[in-house]
C-alpha positions as protocol buffer text, in pm:
chain_id: "A"
residue {
  index: 1
  type: UNK
  ca { x: 8502 y: 5163 z: 9772 }
}
residue {
  index: 2
  type: UNK
  ca { x: 8757 y: 5436 z: 9700 }
}
residue {
  index: 3
  type: UNK
  ca { x: 8810 y: 5521 z: 9333 }
}
residue {
  index: 4
  type: UNK
  ca { x: 9140 y: 5395 z: 9189 }
}
residue {
  index: 5
  type: UNK
  ca { x: 9297 y: 5555 z: 8881 }
}
residue {
  index: 6
  type: UNK
  ca { x: 9613 y: 5445 z: 8702 }
}
residue {
  index: 7
  type: UNK
  ca { x: 9826 y: 5661 z: 8474 }
}
residue {
  index: 8
  type: UNK
  ca { x: 9889 y: 5548 z: 8116 }
}
residue {
  index: 9
  type: UNK
  ca { x: 10220 y: 5667 z: 7967 }
}
residue {
  index: 10
  type: UNK
  ca { x: 10279 y: 5467 z: 7646 }
}
residue {
  index: 11
  type: UNK
  ca { x: 10626 y: 5427 z: 7498 }
}
residue {
  index: 12
  type: UNK
  ca { x: 10725 y: 5247 z: 7176 }
}
residue {
  index: 13
  type: UNK
  ca { x: 10492 y: 5040 z: 6961 }
}
residue {
  index: 14
  type: UNK
  ca { x: 10528 y: 4669 z: 7040 }
}
residue {
  index: 15
  type: UNK
  ca { x: 10274 y: 4490 z: 6823 }
}
residue {
  index: 16
  type: UNK
  ca { x: 10001 y: 4562 z: 6565 }
}
residue {
  index: 17
  type: UNK
  ca { x: 9705 y: 4340 z: 6482 }
}
residue {
  index: 18
  type: UNK
  ca { x: 9453 y: 4390 z: 6202 }
}
residue {
  index: 19
  type: UNK
  ca { x: 9129 y: 4191 z: 6192 }
}
residue {
  index: 20
  type: UNK
  ca { x: 8903 y: 4147 z: 5892 }
}
residue {
  index: 21
  type: UNK
  ca { x: 8553 y: 4291 z: 5937 }
}
residue {
  index: 22
  type: UNK
  ca { x: 8250 y: 4281 z: 5713 }
}
residue {
  index: 23
  type: UNK
  ca { x: 8104 y: 4601 z: 5568 }
}
residue {
  index: 24
  type: UNK
  ca { x: 7904 y: 4657 z: 5889 }
}
residue {
  index: 25
  type: UNK
  ca { x: 8200 y: 4615 z: 6123 }
}
residue {
  index: 26
  type: UNK
  ca { x: 8141 y: 4258 z: 6245 }
}
residue {
  index: 27
  type: UNK
  ca { x: 8448 y: 4033 z: 6283 }
}
residue {
  index: 28
  type: UNK
  ca { x: 8474 y: 3779 z: 6001 }
}
residue {
  index: 29
  type: UNK
  ca { x: 8543 y: 3432 z: 6139 }
}
residue {
  index: 30
  type: UNK
  ca { x: 8738 y: 3183 z: 5934 }
}
residue {
  index: 31
  type: UNK
  ca { x: 9067 y: 3154 z: 5750 }
}
residue {
  index: 32
  type: UNK
  ca { x: 9303 y: 3449 z: 5682 }
}
residue {
  index: 33
  type: UNK
  ca { x: 9108 y: 3682 z: 5910 }
}
residue {
  index: 34
  type: UNK
  ca { x: 9385 y: 3840 z: 6120 }
}
residue {
  index: 35
  type: UNK
  ca { x: 9753 y: 3934 z: 6095 }
}
residue {
  index: 36
  type: UNK
  ca { x: 9991 y: 4030 z: 6378 }
}
residue {
  index: 37
  type: UNK
  ca { x: 10314 y: 4216 z: 6304 }
}
residue {
  index: 38
  type: UNK
  ca { x: 10593 y: 4406 z: 6473 }
}
residue {
  index: 39
  type: UNK
  ca { x: 10715 y: 4542 z: 6140 }
}
residue {
  index: 40
  type: UNK
  ca { x: 10586 y: 4899 z: 6172 }
}
residue {
  index: 41
  type: UNK
  ca { x: 10813 y: 5203 z: 6151 }
}
residue {
  index: 42
  type: UNK
  ca { x: 10559 y: 5467 z: 6255 }
}
residue {
  index: 43
  type: UNK
  ca { x: 10184 y: 5482 z: 6308 }
}
residue {
  index: 44
  type: UNK
  ca { x: 10023 y: 5827 z: 6305 }
}
residue {
  index: 45
  type: UNK
  ca { x: 9665 y: 5896 z: 6410 }
}
residue {
  index: 46
  type: UNK
  ca { x: 9490 y: 6224 z: 6325 }
}
residue {
  index: 47
  type: UNK
  ca { x: 9158 y: 6338 z: 6471 }
}
residue {
  index: 48
  type: UNK
  ca { x: 8887 y: 6403 z: 6212 }
}
residue {
  index: 49
  type: UNK
  ca { x: 8667 y: 6690 z: 6324 }
}
residue {
  index: 50
  type: UNK
  ca { x: 8366 y: 6889 z: 6212 }
}
residue {
  index: 51
  type: UNK
  ca { x: 8283 y: 7245 z: 6316 }
}
residue {
  index: 52
  type: UNK
  ca { x: 7952 y: 7428 z: 6336 }
}
residue {
  index: 53
  type: UNK
  ca { x: 7920 y: 7786 z: 6210 }
}
residue {
  index: 54
  type: UNK
  ca { x: 7974 y: 8066 z: 6458 }
}
residue {
  index: 55
  type: UNK
  ca { x: 7667 y: 8287 z: 6500 }
}
residue {
  index: 56
  type: UNK
  ca { x: 7745 y: 8652 z: 6570 }
}
residue {
  index: 57
  type: UNK
  ca { x: 7500 y: 8943 z: 6556 }
}
residue {
  index: 58
  type: UNK
  ca { x: 7624 y: 9302 z: 6595 }
}
residue {
  index: 59
  type: UNK
  ca { x: 7383 y: 9579 z: 6692 }
}
residue {
  index: 60
  type: UNK
  ca { x: 7375 y: 9926 z: 6541 }
}
residue {
  index: 61
  type: UNK
  ca { x: 7630 y: 10061 z: 6788 }
}
residue {
  index: 62
  type: UNK
  ca { x: 7885 y: 9799 z: 6687 }
}
residue {
  index: 63
  type: UNK
  ca { x: 7851 y: 9580 z: 6997 }
}
residue {
  index: 64
  type: UNK
  ca { x: 7796 y: 9206 z: 6982 }
}
residue {
  index: 65
  type: UNK
  ca { x: 7446 y: 9128 z: 7103 }
}
residue {
  index: 66
  type: UNK
  ca { x: 7433 y: 8759 z: 7002 }
}
residue {
  index: 67
  type: UNK
  ca { x: 7728 y: 8523 z: 7009 }
}
residue {
  index: 68
  type: UNK
  ca { x: 7708 y: 8150 z: 6965 }
}
residue {
  index: 69
  type: UNK
  ca { x: 8064 y: 8014 z: 6926 }
}
residue {
  index: 70
  type: UNK
  ca { x: 8132 y: 7730 z: 6687 }
}
residue {
  index: 71
  type: UNK
  ca { x: 8151 y: 7380 z: 6833 }
}
residue {
  index: 72
  type: UNK
  ca { x: 8418 y: 7135 z: 6723 }
}
residue {
  index: 73
  type: UNK
  ca { x: 8321 y: 6766 z: 6731 }
}
residue {
  index: 74
  type: UNK
  ca { x: 8537 y: 6458 z: 6680 }
}
residue {
  index: 75
  type: UNK
  ca { x: 8407 y: 6234 z: 6400 }
}
residue {
  index: 76
  type: UNK
  ca { x: 8681 y: 5970 z: 6402 }
}
residue {
  index: 77
  type: UNK
  ca { x: 9053 y: 5922 z: 6341 }
}
residue {
  index: 78
  type: UNK
  ca { x: 9258 y: 5867 z: 6029 }
}
residue {
  index: 79
  type: UNK
  ca { x: 9565 y: 5645 z: 6036 }
}
residue {
  index: 80
  type: UNK
  ca { x: 9888 y: 5654 z: 5839 }
}
residue {
  index: 81
  type: UNK
  ca { x: 10108 y: 5350 z: 5902 }
}
residue {
  index: 82
  type: UNK
  ca { x: 10455 y: 5302 z: 5758 }
}
residue {
  index: 83
  type: UNK
  ca { x: 10580 y: 4943 z: 5740 }
}
residue {
  index: 84
  type: UNK
  ca { x: 10936 y: 4820 z: 5712 }
}
residue {
  index: 85
  type: UNK
  ca { x: 10821 y: 4543 z: 5478 }
}
residue {
  index: 86
  type: UNK
  ca { x: 10505 y: 4429 z: 5302 }
}
residue {
  index: 87
  type: UNK
  ca { x: 10302 y: 4142 z: 5442 }
}
residue {
  index: 88
  type: UNK
  ca { x: 10058 y: 4076 z: 5152 }
}
residue {
  index: 89
  type: UNK
  ca { x: 9786 y: 3934 z: 5376 }
}
residue {
  index: 90
  type: UNK
  ca { x: 9796 y: 4235 z: 5608 }
}
residue {
  index: 91
  type: UNK
  ca { x: 9790 y: 4479 z: 5318 }
}
residue {
  index: 92
  type: UNK
  ca { x: 9497 y: 4292 z: 5161 }
}
residue {
  index: 93
  type: UNK
  ca { x: 9292 y: 4318 z: 5481 }
}
residue {
  index: 94
  type: UNK
  ca { x: 9371 y: 4690 z: 5517 }
}
residue {
  index: 95
  type: UNK
  ca { x: 9325 y: 4797 z: 5153 }
}
residue {
  index: 96
  type: UNK
  ca { x: 9100 y: 4539 z: 4989 }
}
residue {
  index: 97
  type: UNK
  ca { x: 9357 y: 4488 z: 4711 }
}
residue {
  index: 98
  type: UNK
  ca { x: 9386 y: 4129 z: 4581 }
}
residue {
  index: 99
  type: UNK
  ca { x: 9682 y: 3910 z: 4678 }
}
residue {
  index: 100
  type: UNK
  ca { x: 9928 y: 3777 z: 4419 }
}
residue {
  index: 101
  type: UNK
  ca { x: 10036 y: 3412 z: 4463 }
}
residue {
  index: 102
  type: UNK
  ca { x: 10336 y: 3219 z: 4333 }
}
residue {
  index: 103
  type: UNK
  ca { x: 10333 y: 2871 z: 4178 }
}
residue {
  index: 104
  type: UNK
  ca { x: 10345 y: 2710 z: 4525 }
}
residue {
  index: 105
  type: UNK
  ca { x: 10045 y: 2905 z: 4650 }
}
residue {
  index: 106
  type: UNK
  ca { x: 10247 y: 3143 z: 4870 }
}
residue {
  index: 107
  type: UNK
  ca { x: 10124 y: 3503 z: 4897 }
}
residue {
  index: 108
  type: UNK
  ca { x: 10402 y: 3714 z: 4744 }
}
residue {
  index: 109
  type: UNK
  ca { x: 10243 y: 4055 z: 4680 }
}
residue {
  index: 110
  type: UNK
  ca { x: 9931 y: 4256 z: 4605 }
}
residue {
  index: 111
  type: UNK
  ca { x: 9781 y: 4410 z: 4292 }
}
residue {
  index: 112
  type: UNK
  ca { x: 9653 y: 4766 z: 4321 }
}
residue {
  index: 113
  type: UNK
  ca { x: 9308 y: 4743 z: 4161 }
}
residue {
  index: 114
  type: UNK
  ca { x: 9130 y: 5074 z: 4100 }
}
residue {
  index: 115
  type: UNK
  ca { x: 8808 y: 4880 z: 4049 }
}
residue {
  index: 116
  type: UNK
  ca { x: 8786 y: 4771 z: 4414 }
}
residue {
  index: 117
  type: UNK
  ca { x: 8486 y: 4924 z: 4594 }
}
residue {
  index: 118
  type: UNK
  ca { x: 8642 y: 5071 z: 4909 }
}
residue {
  index: 119
  type: UNK
  ca { x: 8306 y: 5068 z: 5089 }
}
residue {
  index: 120
  type: UNK
  ca { x: 8275 y: 4689 z: 5083 }
}
residue {
  index: 121
  type: UNK
  ca { x: 8552 y: 4606 z: 5330 }
}
residue {
  index: 122
  type: UNK
  ca { x: 8664 y: 4720 z: 5673 }
}
residue {
  index: 123
  type: UNK
  ca { x: 8905 y: 4617 z: 5946 }
}
residue {
  index: 124
  type: UNK
  ca { x: 8992 y: 4670 z: 6312 }
}
residue {
  index: 125
  type: UNK
  ca { x: 9336 y: 4785 z: 6427 }
}
residue {
  index: 126
  type: UNK
  ca { x: 9492 y: 4709 z: 6766 }
}
residue {
  index: 127
  type: UNK
  ca { x: 9825 y: 4844 z: 6890 }
}
residue {
  index: 128
  type: UNK
  ca { x: 10021 y: 4732 z: 7196 }
}
residue {
  index: 129
  type: UNK
  ca { x: 10283 y: 4962 z: 7341 }
}
residue {
  index: 130
  type: UNK
  ca { x: 10523 y: 4955 z: 7630 }
}
residue {
  index: 131
  type: UNK
  ca { x: 10469 y: 5192 z: 7921 }
}
residue {
  index: 132
  type: UNK
  ca { x: 10706 y: 5422 z: 8108 }
}
residue {
  index: 133
  type: UNK
  ca { x: 10946 y: 5231 z: 8331 }
}
residue {
  index: 134
  type: UNK
  ca { x: 10791 y: 5351 z: 8657 }
}
residue {
  index: 135
  type: UNK
  ca { x: 10454 y: 5209 z: 8544 }
}
residue {
  index: 136
  type: UNK
  ca { x: 10581 y: 4894 z: 8371 }
}
residue {
  index: 137
  type: UNK
  ca { x: 10505 y: 4653 z: 8656 }
}
residue {
  index: 138
  type: UNK
  ca { x: 10189 y: 4611 z: 8859 }
}
residue {
  index: 139
  type: UNK
  ca { x: 10152 y: 4562 z: 9232 }
}
residue {
  index: 140
  type: UNK
  ca { x: 10227 y: 4187 z: 9220 }
}
residue {
  index: 141
  type: UNK
  ca { x: 10483 y: 4199 z: 8942 }
}
residue {
  index: 142
  type: UNK
  ca { x: 10255 y: 4184 z: 8638 }
}
residue {
  index: 143
  type: UNK
  ca { x: 10386 y: 4358 z: 8328 }
}
residue {
  index: 144
  type: UNK
  ca { x: 10170 y: 4647 z: 8205 }
}
residue {
  index: 145
  type: UNK
  ca { x: 10115 y: 4742 z: 7842 }
}
residue {
  index: 146
  type: UNK
  ca { x: 9944 y: 5023 z: 7659 }
}
residue {
  index: 147
  type: UNK
  ca { x: 9655 y: 4913 z: 7437 }
}
residue {
  index: 148
  type: UNK
  ca { x: 9502 y: 5114 z: 7151 }
}
residue {
  index: 149
  type: UNK
  ca { x: 9196 y: 4994 z: 6961 }
}
residue {
  index: 150
  type: UNK
  ca { x: 9031 y: 5143 z: 6654 }
}
residue {
  index: 151
  type: UNK
  ca { x: 8738 y: 4903 z: 6619 }
}
residue {
  index: 152
  type: UNK
  ca { x: 8594 y: 4999 z: 6278 }
}
residue {
  index: 153
  type: UNK
  ca { x: 8815 y: 5133 z: 6000 }
}
residue {
  index: 154
  type: UNK
  ca { x: 8757 y: 5183 z: 5629 }
}
residue {
  index: 155
  type: UNK
  ca { x: 8936 y: 5322 z: 5327 }
}
residue {
  index: 156
  type: UNK
  ca { x: 9299 y: 5216 z: 5363 }
}
residue {
  index: 157
  type: UNK
  ca { x: 9512 y: 5265 z: 5053 }
}
residue {
  index: 158
  type: UNK
  ca { x: 9872 y: 5205 z: 4950 }
}
residue {
  index: 159
  type: UNK
  ca { x: 10030 y: 5552 z: 4958 }
}
residue {
  index: 160
  type: UNK
  ca { x: 10325 y: 5704 z: 4770 }
}
residue {
  index: 161
  type: UNK
  ca { x: 10658 y: 5521 z: 4782 }
}
residue {
  index: 162
  type: UNK
  ca { x: 11004 y: 5589 z: 4645 }
}
residue {
  index: 163
  type: UNK
  ca { x: 11248 y: 5345 z: 4487 }
}
residue {
  index: 164
  type: UNK
  ca { x: 11602 y: 5458 z: 4567 }
}
residue {
  index: 165
  type: UNK
  ca { x: 11942 y: 5347 z: 4693 }
}
residue {
  index: 166
  type: UNK
  ca { x: 11802 y: 5251 z: 5029 }
}
residue {
  index: 167
  type: UNK
  ca { x: 11517 y: 5073 z: 5203 }
}
residue {
  index: 168
  type: UNK
  ca { x: 11180 y: 5099 z: 5029 }
}
residue {
  index: 169
  type: UNK
  ca { x: 10908 y: 5144 z: 5290 }
}
residue {
  index: 170
  type: UNK
  ca { x: 10538 y: 5111 z: 5216 }
}
residue {
  index: 171
  type: UNK
  ca { x: 10267 y: 5317 z: 5383 }
}
residue {
  index: 172
  type: UNK
  ca { x: 9895 y: 5255 z: 5431 }
}
residue {
  index: 173
  type: UNK
  ca { x: 9719 y: 5592 z: 5446 }
}
residue {
  index: 174
  type: UNK
  ca { x: 9367 y: 5738 z: 5473 }
}
residue {
  index: 175
  type: UNK
  ca { x: 9220 y: 5452 z: 5675 }
}
residue {
  index: 176
  type: UNK
  ca { x: 8959 y: 5613 z: 5898 }
}
residue {
  index: 177
  type: UNK
  ca { x: 8802 y: 5496 z: 6222 }
}
residue {
  index: 178
  type: UNK
  ca { x: 8434 y: 5583 z: 6225 }
}
residue {
  index: 179
  type: UNK
  ca { x: 8112 y: 5521 z: 6415 }
}
residue {
  index: 180
  type: UNK
  ca { x: 7875 y: 5239 z: 6329 }
}
residue {
  index: 181
  type: UNK
  ca { x: 8092 y: 4939 z: 6410 }
}
residue {
  index: 182
  type: UNK
  ca { x: 7989 y: 4617 z: 6584 }
}
residue {
  index: 183
  type: UNK
  ca { x: 8305 y: 4521 z: 6774 }
}
residue {
  index: 184
  type: UNK
  ca { x: 8125 y: 4478 z: 7105 }
}
residue {
  index: 185
  type: UNK
  ca { x: 8362 y: 4317 z: 7355 }
}
residue {
  index: 186
  type: UNK
  ca { x: 8575 y: 4188 z: 7068 }
}
residue {
  index: 187
  type: UNK
  ca { x: 8683 y: 3835 z: 6976 }
}
residue {
  index: 188
  type: UNK
  ca { x: 9014 y: 3842 z: 7165 }
}
residue {
  index: 189
  type: UNK
  ca { x: 9145 y: 3822 z: 7520 }
}
residue {
  index: 190
  type: UNK
  ca { x: 9286 y: 4171 z: 7586 }
}
residue {
  index: 191
  type: UNK
  ca { x: 9213 y: 4240 z: 7955 }
}
residue {
  index: 192
  type: UNK
  ca { x: 9231 y: 4048 z: 8283 }
}
residue {
  index: 193
  type: UNK
  ca { x: 8884 y: 3963 z: 8411 }
}
residue {
  index: 194
  type: UNK
  ca { x: 8757 y: 3900 z: 8764 }
}
residue {
  index: 195
  type: UNK
  ca { x: 8902 y: 3551 z: 8762 }
}
residue {
  index: 196
  type: UNK
  ca { x: 9250 y: 3691 z: 8701 }
}
residue {
  index: 197
  type: UNK
  ca { x: 9258 y: 3526 z: 8357 }
}
residue {
  index: 198
  type: UNK
  ca { x: 9268 y: 3694 z: 8013 }
}
residue {
  index: 199
  type: UNK
  ca { x: 8932 y: 3772 z: 7857 }
}
residue {
  index: 200
  type: UNK
  ca { x: 8762 y: 4014 z: 7616 }
}
residue {
  index: 201
  type: UNK
  ca { x: 8681 y: 4376 z: 7699 }
}
residue {
  index: 202
  type: UNK
  ca { x: 8476 y: 4401 z: 8018 }
}
residue {
  index: 203
  type: UNK
  ca { x: 8215 y: 4625 z: 7853 }
}
residue {
  index: 204
  type: UNK
  ca { x: 8093 y: 4613 z: 7494 }
}
residue {
  index: 205
  type: UNK
  ca { x: 8183 y: 4916 z: 7285 }
}
residue {
  index: 206
  type: UNK
  ca { x: 7894 y: 5122 z: 7155 }
}
residue {
  index: 207
  type: UNK
  ca { x: 7861 y: 5202 z: 6786 }
}
residue {
  index: 208
  type: UNK
  ca { x: 7979 y: 5560 z: 6848 }
}
residue {
  index: 209
  type: UNK
  ca { x: 8304 y: 5470 z: 7029 }
}
residue {
  index: 210
  type: UNK
  ca { x: 8578 y: 5500 z: 6765 }
}
residue {
  index: 211
  type: UNK
  ca { x: 8898 y: 5479 z: 6973 }
}
residue {
  index: 212
  type: UNK
  ca { x: 9007 y: 5306 z: 7294 }
}
residue {
  index: 213
  type: UNK
  ca { x: 9322 y: 5398 z: 7492 }
}
residue {
  index: 214
  type: UNK
  ca { x: 9389 y: 5191 z: 7801 }
}
residue {
  index: 215
  type: UNK
  ca { x: 9631 y: 5005 z: 8025 }
}
residue {
  index: 216
  type: UNK
  ca { x: 9627 y: 4624 z: 8021 }
}
residue {
  index: 217
  type: UNK
  ca { x: 9812 y: 4334 z: 8182 }
}
residue {
  index: 218
  type: UNK
  ca { x: 9755 y: 4104 z: 7883 }
}
residue {
  index: 219
  type: UNK
  ca { x: 10067 y: 4064 z: 7672 }
}
residue {
  index: 220
  type: UNK
  ca { x: 10051 y: 4131 z: 7299 }
}
residue {
  index: 221
  type: UNK
  ca { x: 10009 y: 3835 z: 7064 }
}
residue {
  index: 222
  type: UNK
  ca { x: 10311 y: 3687 z: 6890 }
}
residue {
  index: 223
  type: UNK
  ca { x: 10400 y: 3837 z: 6553 }
}
residue {
  index: 224
  type: UNK
  ca { x: 10388 y: 3610 z: 6249 }
}
residue {
  index: 225
  type: UNK
  ca { x: 10408 y: 3656 z: 5874 }
}
residue {
  index: 226
  type: UNK
  ca { x: 10080 y: 3602 z: 5691 }
}
residue {
  index: 227
  type: UNK
  ca { x: 9716 y: 3570 z: 5782 }
}
residue {
  index: 228
  type: UNK
  ca { x: 9584 y: 3344 z: 6055 }
}
residue {
  index: 229
  type: UNK
  ca { x: 9228 y: 3221 z: 6116 }
}
residue {
  index: 230
  type: UNK
  ca { x: 8987 y: 3385 z: 6358 }
}
residue {
  index: 231
  type: UNK
  ca { x: 8799 y: 3118 z: 6552 }
}
residue {
  index: 232
  type: UNK
  ca { x: 8428 y: 3165 z: 6617 }
}
residue {
  index: 233
  type: UNK
  ca { x: 8359 y: 3162 z: 6996 }
}
residue {
  index: 234
  type: UNK
  ca { x: 8010 y: 3027 z: 6917 }
}
residue {
  index: 235
  type: UNK
  ca { x: 8162 y: 2699 z: 6797 }
}
residue {
  index: 236
  type: UNK
  ca { x: 8157 y: 2405 z: 7037 }
}
residue {
  index: 237
  type: UNK
  ca { x: 8459 y: 2350 z: 7259 }
}
residue {
  index: 238
  type: UNK
  ca { x: 8655 y: 2047 z: 7143 }
}
residue {
  index: 239
  type: UNK
  ca { x: 8665 y: 1762 z: 7391 }
}
residue {
  index: 240
  type: UNK
  ca { x: 8966 y: 1585 z: 7241 }
}
residue {
  index: 241
  type: UNK
  ca { x: 9226 y: 1566 z: 6968 }
}
residue {
  index: 242
  type: UNK
  ca { x: 9382 y: 1230 z: 6885 }
}
residue {
  index: 243
  type: UNK
  ca { x: 9665 y: 1129 z: 6655 }
}
residue {
  index: 244
  type: UNK
  ca { x: 9733 y: 796 z: 6485 }
}
residue {
  index: 245
  type: UNK
  ca { x: 10103 y: 768 z: 6400 }
}
residue {
  index: 246
  type: UNK
  ca { x: 10240 y: 594 z: 6093 }
}
residue {
  index: 247
  type: UNK
  ca { x: 10613 y: 656 z: 6076 }
}
residue {
  index: 248
  type: UNK
  ca { x: 10658 y: 1031 z: 6037 }
}
residue {
  index: 249
  type: UNK
  ca { x: 10293 y: 1086 z: 5939 }
}
residue {
  index: 250
  type: UNK
  ca { x: 10013 y: 1147 z: 6189 }
}
residue {
  index: 251
  type: UNK
  ca { x: 9639 y: 1139 z: 6119 }
}
residue {
  index: 252
  type: UNK
  ca { x: 9462 y: 1378 z: 6357 }
}
residue {
  index: 253
  type: UNK
  ca { x: 9093 y: 1370 z: 6451 }
}
residue {
  index: 254
  type: UNK
  ca { x: 8899 y: 1602 z: 6683 }
}
residue {
  index: 255
  type: UNK
  ca { x: 8565 y: 1565 z: 6860 }
}
residue {
  index: 256
  type: UNK
  ca { x: 8287 y: 1671 z: 6861 }
}
residue {
  index: 257
  type: UNK
  ca { x: 8187 y: 1764 z: 6506 }
}
residue {
  index: 258
  type: UNK
  ca { x: 8183 y: 2138 z: 6432 }
}
residue {
  index: 259
  type: UNK
  ca { x: 7934 y: 2338 z: 6222 }
}
residue {
  index: 260
  type: UNK
  ca { x: 7963 y: 2308 z: 5844 }
}
residue {
  index: 261
  type: UNK
  ca { x: 8186 y: 2578 z: 5697 }
}
residue {
  index: 262
  type: UNK
  ca { x: 8378 y: 2631 z: 6021 }
}
residue {
  index: 263
  type: UNK
  ca { x: 8725 y: 2493 z: 6085 }
}
residue {
  index: 264
  type: UNK
  ca { x: 8969 y: 2354 z: 6337 }
}
residue {
  index: 265
  type: UNK
  ca { x: 9299 y: 2529 z: 6401 }
}
residue {
  index: 266
  type: UNK
  ca { x: 9599 y: 2304 z: 6468 }
}
residue {
  index: 267
  type: UNK
  ca { x: 9942 y: 2384 z: 6608 }
}
residue {
  index: 268
  type: UNK
  ca { x: 10153 y: 2076 z: 6540 }
}
residue {
  index: 269
  type: UNK
  ca { x: 10432 y: 2146 z: 6790 }
}
residue {
  index: 270
  type: UNK
  ca { x: 10702 y: 2177 z: 6524 }
}
residue {
  index: 271
  type: UNK
  ca { x: 10643 y: 2546 z: 6448 }
}
residue {
  index: 272
  type: UNK
  ca { x: 10380 y: 2478 z: 6180 }
}
residue {
  index: 273
  type: UNK
  ca { x: 10002 y: 2508 z: 6188 }
}
residue {
  index: 274
  type: UNK
  ca { x: 9696 y: 2444 z: 5972 }
}
residue {
  index: 275
  type: UNK
  ca { x: 9330 y: 2547 z: 5955 }
}
residue {
  index: 276
  type: UNK
  ca { x: 9110 y: 2259 z: 5843 }
}
residue {
  index: 277
  type: UNK
  ca { x: 8753 y: 2314 z: 5727 }
}
residue {
  index: 278
  type: UNK
  ca { x: 8600 y: 1971 z: 5782 }
}
residue {
  index: 279
  type: UNK
  ca { x: 8303 y: 1854 z: 5990 }
}
residue {
  index: 280
  type: UNK
  ca { x: 8532 y: 1618 z: 6182 }
}
residue {
  index: 281
  type: UNK
  ca { x: 8833 y: 1849 z: 6194 }
}
residue {
  index: 282
  type: UNK
  ca { x: 9047 y: 1573 z: 6042 }
}
residue {
  index: 283
  type: UNK
  ca { x: 9392 y: 1635 z: 5893 }
}
residue {
  index: 284
  type: UNK
  ca { x: 9721 y: 1459 z: 5828 }
}
residue {
  index: 285
  type: UNK
  ca { x: 10058 y: 1611 z: 5916 }
}
residue {
  index: 286
  type: UNK
  ca { x: 10403 y: 1487 z: 5822 }
}
residue {
  index: 287
  type: UNK
  ca { x: 10691 y: 1572 z: 6059 }
}
residue {
  index: 288
  type: UNK
  ca { x: 11036 y: 1640 z: 5918 }
}
residue {
  index: 289
  type: UNK
  ca { x: 11223 y: 1513 z: 6224 }
}
residue {
  index: 290
  type: UNK
  ca { x: 11161 y: 1227 z: 6466 }
}
residue {
  index: 291
  type: UNK
  ca { x: 11063 y: 1314 z: 6820 }
}
residue {
  index: 292
  type: UNK
  ca { x: 10775 y: 1378 z: 7057 }
}
residue {
  index: 293
  type: UNK
  ca { x: 10549 y: 1675 z: 6983 }
}
residue {
  index: 294
  type: UNK
  ca { x: 10272 y: 1848 z: 7178 }
}
residue {
  index: 295
  type: UNK
  ca { x: 9979 y: 1926 z: 6948 }
}
residue {
  index: 296
  type: UNK
  ca { x: 9708 y: 2183 z: 7019 }
}
residue {
  index: 297
  type: UNK
  ca { x: 9371 y: 2212 z: 6846 }
}
residue {
  index: 298
  type: UNK
  ca { x: 9074 y: 2447 z: 6879 }
}
residue {
  index: 299
  type: UNK
  ca { x: 8752 y: 2545 z: 6704 }
}
residue {
  index: 300
  type: UNK
  ca { x: 8661 y: 2842 z: 6925 }
}
residue {
  index: 301
  type: UNK
  ca { x: 8979 y: 2958 z: 7103 }
}
residue {
  index: 302
  type: UNK
  ca { x: 8971 y: 2697 z: 7382 }
}
residue {
  index: 303
  type: UNK
  ca { x: 9247 y: 2445 z: 7311 }
}
residue {
  index: 304
  type: UNK
  ca { x: 9278 y: 2073 z: 7371 }
}
residue {
  index: 305
  type: UNK
  ca { x: 9616 y: 1901 z: 7350 }
}
residue {
  index: 306
  type: UNK
  ca { x: 9773 y: 1565 z: 7279 }
}
residue {
  index: 307
  type: UNK
  ca { x: 10124 y: 1427 z: 7249 }
}
residue {
  index: 308
  type: UNK
  ca { x: 10253 y: 1224 z: 6953 }
}
residue {
  index: 309
  type: UNK
  ca { x: 10586 y: 1049 z: 6898 }
}
residue {
  index: 310
  type: UNK
  ca { x: 10708 y: 1001 z: 6541 }
}
residue {
  index: 311
  type: UNK
  ca { x: 11002 y: 806 z: 6411 }
}
């Protein structure tokens, strides 16, 4: 089979996703484990390098008789990301700083805590871009995107900011992508597999691969304010979700039971969602307006649906 190569010419950042990792670089499944935003002004990535010493020996006549040039090696990449607003959950994942909540339990800010051990947290960063117009569509009309992955990052901090007569932008600096991560194929669908459906990376990343740049046909995820759960693919696939309607209130139940400590993610069809940690995945939702709603539920990323009509 002849080799096929496609050019990648990224233009404009479309979407940014951060995912909570443990100290060893494994994705952390559960509530508030990922945030997707489009609210980035600039994202700069700088190669971190090391250099060996040059060895040069000069003989008695002044000529070089031994020369071993220095070798420059890439160790990772540092990131500096300027946001056009602060999403507390995203900043908490990237910096380890605790979230501040209001009386209603909404995340409204972060507290910069100099006592936080920066080595105890890490995160992954994904970036979707557009591509140059002559590469934007595939052979059968699919839209192409640029995809950048830094699978294991540590050390993000809130950088300098200025309060003035103008917009106040916040920057996360000094986050570094390094070797030693455990991203593997990743927990998300980011490429099209052999069945022409979205799936994870086709090959697992090694622990020394610190940056991925590639073309993909999988569209970026939708941006949303605040953290969302990351569903464990090892959980059982739900067989059903049912709803018992009482006026504007609906009692939802899923089957089968899921492992203790894991949860069920619901999208209620009215623009709201919930993550319920319960062995039966049970929850109650009250709708503000009468109507018929399509409800989706999942414990591992594979969704089941039902329809409910409330009065």
